[in-house]
C-alpha positions as CSV (number, residue, x, y, z in Angstrom):
1,X,11.5,-11.5,16.5
2,X,9.6,-9.1,18.7
3,X,8.2,-11.4,21.5
4,X,4.7,-9.7,21.4
5,X,4.5,-10.6,17.7
6,X,6.0,-14.1,17.9
7,X,3.2,-15.3,20.2
8,X,0.7,-14.7,17.3
9,X,2.5,-16.6,14.6
10,X,0.5,-19.8,15.0
11,X,-2.7,-17.8,14.2
12,X,-1.4,-16.6,10.8
13,X,-2.6,-18.9,8.0
14,X,0.1,-20.4,5.8
15,X,-1.2,-19.2,2.4
16,X,0.7,-19.9,-0.8
17,X,-1.5,-18.2,-3.3
18,X,-1.9,-21.3,-5.5
19,X,-5.7,-21.0,-5.3
20,X,-6.6,-17.2,-5.3
21,X,-10.3,-17.9,-4.7
22,X,-9.7,-19.9,-1.5
23,X,-7.0,-17.4,-0.4
24,X,-9.4,-14.5,-0.8
25,X,-11.9,-16.1,1.5
26,X,-9.2,-16.8,4.1
27,X,-7.9,-13.2,3.8
28,X,-11.4,-11.8,4.3
29,X,-11.9,-13.9,7.4
30,X,-8.5,-12.8,8.8
31,X,-9.5,-9.1,8.2
32,X,-12.6,-9.5,10.3
33,X,-10.4,-10.2,13.3
34,X,-8.9,-6.8,13.1
35,X,-10.9,-4.3,15.3
36,X,-11.9,-1.2,13.4
37,X,-11.6,2.2,14.9
38,X,-14.5,4.4,15.8
39,X,-15.7,6.1,12.6
40,X,-18.4,8.2,14.3
41,X,-16.3,11.4,13.8
42,X,-16.1,11.0,10.0
43,X,-18.3,10.4,7.0
44,X,-17.8,7.0,5.3
45,X,-19.3,6.6,1.9
46,X,-19.0,4.0,-0.9
47,X,-18.6,5.5,-4.3
48,X,-18.0,4.4,-7.9
49,X,-15.3,6.2,-9.9
50,X,-16.2,6.3,-13.6
51,X,-13.6,4.4,-15.6
52,X,-13.4,1.4,-18.0
53,X,-14.5,-0.5,-16.0
54,X,-15.8,1.6,-13.1
55,X,-13.8,1.4,-9.9
56,X,-15.4,1.0,-6.4
57,X,-13.9,3.2,-3.7
58,X,-14.7,3.9,-0.1
59,X,-14.2,7.5,1.0
60,X,-13.4,8.4,4.6
61,X,-13.9,12.1,5.4
62,X,-12.8,13.3,8.8
63,X,-13.9,16.8,9.9
64,X,-11.7,19.7,8.7
65,X,-9.5,17.5,6.5
66,X,-6.9,19.5,4.6
67,X,-5.6,16.8,2.2
68,X,-6.4,13.4,0.7
69,X,-4.7,10.1,0.4
70,X,-5.4,7.6,-2.4
71,X,-4.8,4.4,-0.6
72,X,-4.2,0.9,-2.1
73,X,-4.7,-2.2,0.0
74,X,-2.3,-5.1,0.2
75,X,-2.9,-8.8,-0.6
76,X,-0.3,-9.9,-3.1
77,X,-2.2,-8.4,-6.0
78,X,-4.8,-11.2,-5.7
79,X,-6.6,-10.6,-2.4
80,X,-8.4,-7.8,-0.7
81,X,-11.0,-5.1,-1.3
82,X,-12.5,-2.0,0.3
83,X,-14.1,-4.2,3.0
84,X,-11.0,-6.1,4.1
85,X,-9.1,-2.8,4.1
86,X,-11.8,-1.0,6.2
87,X,-10.0,-1.3,9.5
88,X,-6.8,0.2,8.1
89,X,-8.3,2.9,5.9
90,X,-10.5,4.1,8.7
91,X,-7.6,4.1,11.1
92,X,-5.4,6.1,8.7
93,X,-8.1,8.7,8.2
94,X,-8.8,8.9,12.0
95,X,-5.2,9.3,13.0
96,X,-3.9,11.5,10.1
97,X,-7.0,13.7,9.6
98,X,-6.8,13.2,5.9
99,X,-9.6,12.2,3.5
100,X,-8.8,8.6,2.6
101,X,-10.0,7.2,-0.8
102,X,-9.6,3.4,-0.5
103,X,-9.4,1.8,-3.9
104,X,-11.1,-1.5,-4.8
105,X,-8.8,-2.2,-7.7
106,X,-9.2,-5.3,-10.0
107,X,-7.3,-8.4,-8.8
108,X,-5.0,-10.9,-10.6
109,X,-4.9,-13.4,-12.0
110,X,-8.3,-12.7,-13.6
111,X,-7.2,-9.1,-14.3
112,X,-3.4,-9.0,-14.4
113,X,-1.2,-5.9,-14.9
114,X,-1.9,-3.2,-15.8
115,X,-5.5,-3.5,-14.6
116,X,-4.9,-2.6,-11.0
117,X,-2.6,0.3,-11.9
118,X,-5.2,1.6,-14.4
119,X,-7.8,1.5,-11.7
120,X,-5.6,3.3,-9.2
121,X,-4.7,6.0,-11.7
122,X,-8.4,6.6,-12.6
123,X,-9.1,7.1,-8.9
124,X,-6.1,9.4,-8.5
125,X,-7.4,11.5,-11.4
126,X,-10.9,11.5,-10.0
127,X,-9.7,12.6,-6.6
128,X,-7.8,15.5,-8.1
129,X,-10.8,16.5,-10.2
130,X,-13.2,16.2,-7.2
131,X,-11.0,17.8,-4.6
132,X,-13.4,20.7,-3.9
133,X,-16.3,18.2,-3.5
134,X,-14.1,16.2,-1.1
135,X,-13.3,19.4,0.8
136,X,-9.5,19.2,0.3
137,X,-6.8,21.2,-1.4
138,X,-6.0,19.7,-4.8
139,X,-2.3,20.5,-4.1
140,X,-2.4,18.2,-1.1
141,X,-3.0,14.7,-2.5
142,X,-0.9,11.8,-1.5
143,X,-0.7,8.2,-2.6
144,X,0.0,5.2,-0.4
145,X,-0.4,1.6,0.2
146,X,0.8,-1.5,2.0
147,X,2.6,-4.4,0.3
148,X,1.1,-4.7,-3.2
149,X,-0.6,-1.5,-2.6
150,X,2.8,0.1,-1.9
151,X,3.9,-1.1,-5.3
152,X,0.8,0.6,-6.9
153,X,1.4,3.8,-5.0
154,X,5.1,4.0,-6.2
155,X,3.9,3.1,-9.7
156,X,1.3,5.9,-9.6
157,X,4.0,8.4,-8.7
158,X,6.1,7.3,-11.6
159,X,3.2,7.3,-14.1
160,X,1.9,10.7,-12.9
161,X,5.3,12.2,-13.3
162,X,5.8,10.7,-16.8
163,X,2.4,11.6,-18.1
164,X,2.1,15.0,-16.4
165,X,-0.8,13.7,-14.5
166,X,-2.2,14.9,-11.2
167,X,0.4,16.4,-8.9
168,X,1.2,14.1,-6.0
169,X,2.4,15.7,-2.8
170,X,3.7,12.6,-1.0
171,X,4.3,8.8,-1.2
172,X,3.4,6.6,1.8
173,X,5.0,3.3,1.1
174,X,4.5,0.6,3.8
175,X,6.5,-2.6,3.1
176,X,6.1,-2.2,-0.6
177,X,6.8,-5.1,-3.0
178,X,8.8,-3.3,-5.8
179,X,11.0,-5.9,-7.6
180,X,9.8,-9.0,-9.5
181,X,13.4,-10.2,-9.9
182,X,13.8,-11.4,-6.3
183,X,17.6,-11.0,-6.4
184,X,18.1,-9.2,-3.1
185,X,19.5,-10.9,0.0
186,X,16.2,-10.9,1.8
187,X,14.3,-12.3,-1.1
188,X,16.8,-15.1,-1.6
189,X,17.0,-16.0,2.1
190,X,13.6,-15.5,3.6
191,X,12.1,-18.8,2.6
192,X,10.1,-19.5,5.7
193,X,9.2,-16.1,7.3
194,X,5.6,-15.6,8.6
195,X,2.8,-14.7,6.2
196,X,5.1,-13.7,3.3
197,X,8.1,-15.7,2.0
198,X,10.0,-16.1,-1.2
199,X,7.7,-18.7,-2.8
200,X,4.6,-16.7,-2.0
201,X,6.1,-13.6,-3.3
202,X,7.0,-15.4,-6.6
203,X,3.5,-16.6,-6.9
204,X,2.1,-13.1,-6.4
205,X,4.3,-11.8,-9.2
206,X,3.3,-14.6,-11.5
207,X,-0.4,-13.8,-11.0
208,X,0.1,-10.1,-11.4
209,X,2.3,-10.1,-14.5
210,X,0.6,-13.0,-16.3
211,X,2.3,-13.3,-19.6
212,X,3.6,-9.7,-19.7
213,X,7.2,-8.7,-19.1
214,X,7.8,-6.5,-16.1
215,X,8.0,-2.8,-16.8
216,X,8.9,0.0,-14.3
217,X,5.2,0.6,-13.8
218,X,4.7,-3.0,-12.9
219,X,7.9,-3.3,-10.8
220,X,9.0,0.2,-9.8
221,X,12.5,-1.0,-8.8
222,X,13.1,-1.4,-12.5
223,X,12.8,2.3,-13.1
224,X,16.1,3.8,-14.1
225,X,15.2,7.5,-13.3
226,X,13.6,8.3,-9.9
227,X,14.2,12.1,-10.1
228,X,11.3,14.4,-9.8
229,X,9.2,12.1,-7.7
230,X,7.3,13.2,-4.6
231,X,8.8,13.0,-1.1
232,X,8.3,9.6,0.5
233,X,8.0,7.8,3.7
234,X,9.1,4.2,3.3
235,X,8.8,1.5,6.0
236,X,10.2,-2.0,5.9
237,X,9.9,-5.0,8.2
238,X,13.0,-6.9,9.3
239,X,11.8,-10.4,8.5
240,X,10.2,-9.6,5.2
241,X,11.3,-10.8,1.7
242,X,10.7,-7.3,0.3
243,X,12.8,-5.6,3.0
244,X,16.0,-5.0,1.0
245,X,14.3,-3.9,-2.2
246,X,12.4,-1.3,-0.1
247,X,15.6,0.0,1.5
248,X,17.4,0.1,-1.9
249,X,14.5,2.0,-3.4
250,X,14.6,4.6,-0.6
251,X,18.4,5.0,-1.1
252,X,17.9,5.4,-4.9
253,X,15.2,8.0,-4.3
254,X,17.7,9.9,-2.0
255,X,20.4,9.7,-4.6
256,X,17.9,11.2,-7.1
257,X,17.3,14.1,-4.9
258,X,13.9,13.0,-3.5
259,X,13.4,13.6,0.3
260,X,12.9,10.3,2.0
261,X,12.1,9.1,5.5
262,X,13.1,5.5,5.9
263,X,12.2,3.3,8.8
264,X,13.3,-0.3,9.2
265,X,11.3,-1.9,12.0
266,X,13.3,-4.5,14.0
267,X,11.7,-7.8,15.0
268,X,8.7,-7.4,12.7
269,X,7.5,-9.4,9.7
270,X,5.4,-8.6,6.7
271,X,1.9,-7.5,7.8
272,X,2.7,-7.9,11.5
273,X,1.2,-4.5,12.2
274,X,-2.2,-6.3,12.0
275,X,-1.3,-7.4,15.6
276,X,-2.3,-4.0,16.9
277,X,-2.0,-5.1,20.5
278,X,1.8,-5.2,20.2
279,X,3.6,-2.0,21.2
280,X,5.8,-2.0,18.0
281,X,2.6,-2.3,15.8
282,X,1.2,0.8,17.6
283,X,4.4,2.7,17.0
284,X,4.4,1.7,13.3
285,X,0.8,2.9,12.7
286,X,1.4,6.1,14.7
287,X,4.5,7.0,12.7
288,X,2.9,6.1,9.4
289,X,-0.1,8.4,10.0
290,X,2.0,11.1,11.6
291,X,4.2,11.3,8.5
292,X,1.1,11.7,6.3
293,X,-0.3,14.4,8.6
294,X,3.0,16.3,8.4
295,X,3.2,15.9,4.6
296,X,-0.3,17.3,4.0
297,X,0.0,20.1,6.5
298,X,0.7,23.7,5.4
């Protein structure tokens, strides 16, 4: 493990997702420890996207933005909101120059699949329809997310393709959880890795799926046809249960003719980029936002 990251491991709580209410509180407290970037150079506004039910979003509008990113937070499908995601959504907007629409999707187990995906799709549609109001080109809309949010971003790309929905220019998938089957080497062997391990991943999937069987929109790794999807940047962490399913998804996208940039970060663990003082975390965030800036440029 990267030595700068290893020093912080005792500070990460050992959550197991058995009690989502308690875990949400701990997750929110952890998020407050992450310093937020300066937002004085952008407009930040809380909005509500009309849907059934309505979806809360937080919109970050840097000056002279060209494109937009519909961004889904992480949290194992059961934790997180626009407040806990504020440090990351603001940082992405600041560094990439894109308008970021941070989605406060419904959480499991109270609202299992497809609630979160339906919310995200409603926000994607709203963003495309309100592109002129947001000051962006409707042909320059990307989707992205971390962990569970990466799952939702990949699922949005599949659903938009299949339903001839809004055109998505780019997928920004950071450590996405894509496969409920947990059959890869990393899922079988990473039983005691920091923050996310096999048992915690299994609990997240149980909460998210509820009594429903997994479909490709719930677990994008199950999709048999990945052709015609938007170009992607996909990043994985070395000591993360979802590592191998992310790498395999990137390879399958490539085989389907989809342009992909894949980066496997050595010595990192799931969510370790929250330790922003570490050099490797700064490199991760810089590459993530630079890839978005390139994708949305002319």
